[in-house]
C-alpha positions, 0 to 999 in steps of 0.5 A: 566524542564526535559531535553527531547531527543531533548535537548540531540540532540542539545547538541550532534549535532545529530538528535533526532532519533539517541539519540532515537537509542542509549537510545534503544542500537540499533545496528544501531549505532556506538559503538564510537558515543552510548559512546560520546551520552551516556556522555551527557546524564549522564551529562545532567542527563536525565532520559531514558523514551521512546519517546512515553511516552514523546509524551504522556504527550502533545497531539496535537489531530492532526493525520498526513497522509504521502504521497510522490508525487516524488514516483511512487507508491503514491496514486495521482490518485482517489484512494487516495481521496478514501483512505483519506476519509476513514480515516477522517471518523474515525479521524475526528469522534474520535474528532482529526484532520487529516493533510495531508503531503507530504514529497516530500517538506520537505528540503533535511536536514529534516527528516519527523520524525523530522517534524512530530513525534519529534516536537510533532506535531501530535499524530500518523501517518498513512502512505503510504508503499513507505515512510517506510523502515526497519530502519524507522519502527525500529525507529518507534517501538523503539519510541513507537509511533503510526502508521499504515501503507497503504500497507504491508511493504516488510520489516521483520519488526513487523508492523501495516498495513492495505492492500488489499489482491491482492493474493486473488484477482488474485485467485478470478478472475481466479477461476471466468473465468474457472467456466465460462468455459474459459480454456486459460486464460491470465493476462496482468499485470504491471511491475516484481518489482510491489507488487501489480501486482506480487501479482495479478499474484501469486493469478492466478498462484496458481489457475492453480497450483491447478487444475493443468492447465499448465501455458502458460508463453506466455499468462503472460505480463507485461506493465505499466497499461496504455491503449496504453500497454493494446492494444499492448499486447493484439494485442500480445496475439491475434496474437498467434498459440493458443491465449487466450480466456480471459484475466485479466487485471491489471487496466482500462485503461489496459483494456480499451486497450485490449477491443480496440483490441478485438473489431479490431479483430472482436471477440465476448465478451463474446462468443469467449472471456472473460475480466476481470479487477481489479478496479471498478473505473472509467471505468468498468461499462461503457464500451461496454460491461460493465467489470466483475471486482474485486472492490477494497475497497479503502475507507475501506482501508483508514477507517480500518487505521484509526480505528487502529490508534485510537484505539492505541491513545484512549488505548495507545497500541502498538500492532502490527496488521495486515489486508488484505482486500478482493476485491469484485467480481462484475460480468457484461457481459464481462465474463457471459457466464452461 
């Protein structure tokens, strides 16, 4: 029986990922460790094939979908189930099973790569972006293991990922409000370090810059994406000497609070002020008035991720593929002046 990466790892008293990095001469491993493990590789007559090739010898016909519910960026909300449904629509129709793995339940000493990859429990992974970092992406690449990430990673590694083009979404939102005759447009987003909010705000700013419209920093507010923050921040905006005549909301809950503050002030929608929100679900069509929104198709997000991964598995390719999905503008009464 051929010696495997796991055999070497056991003999060396290290993780399989460490052996993989030594085989691939990773700069992340010290020279001392490399010398020790290379001696064991030689002693056990290990032939350095890639881990990906080893794993390909035995298929589980199973794909893992990994999340981390201990992270604030996880998808444990209605959109999460849409993403899972989209991925399932592709994976199951390709005669594979989809296993949901919540890594927050793993033992503190157990890494998910050992649990799912080196154990051969799955043939490929769909991974939420909150789980990965530079080292994990590098290790997956070195292992030639099929994967796709939901969300664009911050790291500069080559990687396969699919995401919503939130910058374009911000541009669509600002352009629509300007076309409807609004001139002082506010933006109520999330926290400064939240990638989705940052990208949407960037799109909004790009439109203002392109049209040479002076940006009013007082119109840009950051919150937690809650109804309470939407209400509080909108009241602050309306108390300005030159209040905005339109507002872009980061999500439906923020928009609900904004709507409450606007009505409390006795302003008419859309005549006095326009409101636009990201996300159609769960409230935008049912508010009074119904809200114009940028619809984020999370089912399609999961579907495209599934398509990329199944292409890797069926065609045995290790190419890096990136896709950005464009949000859909749905115009309703809350911003329709013309």
